[in-house]
C-alpha positions, 0 to 999 in steps of 0.5 A: 481473497479474489482480487485486490485494490489498485492505485485507482481503487479498483479492483484487478485481478492478474498474474503478477498481482498474485504475490502481493495477494498471497503476502496479503492473505498472510498479514494478520489484521492490525498489524504494524507494516513497513513498506519499502518502495511504496510507490503510489501507495497501492498496498496501502489501500489493501492493508487499510482494510485489514486495519494495519499500521502502516509507515510507507517509504519511497524516494519518488517524490512524485509517487509520495505525492500521489500516496500522500493524496490518497492516504496520508490521513490514514497512513505515515508516508515518508519521502526519503529522497528530500 
């Protein structure tokens, strides 16, 4: 995998993102995944490409709103600060 989707659904390559790439490489397709601290949902798009079932949580209503705007119909996204 060379690069992955960022929060604007464009591919990106950076040194900081290698950890996410490593995690994505070990997650098997169709796995159930819980994301704690999902932010605006950058990881959600990548996991959806692997057909994962996703539950994503964050405490920021603003970031959850952005994640829901992009992925609400495809993932369970919950604000735990409401």
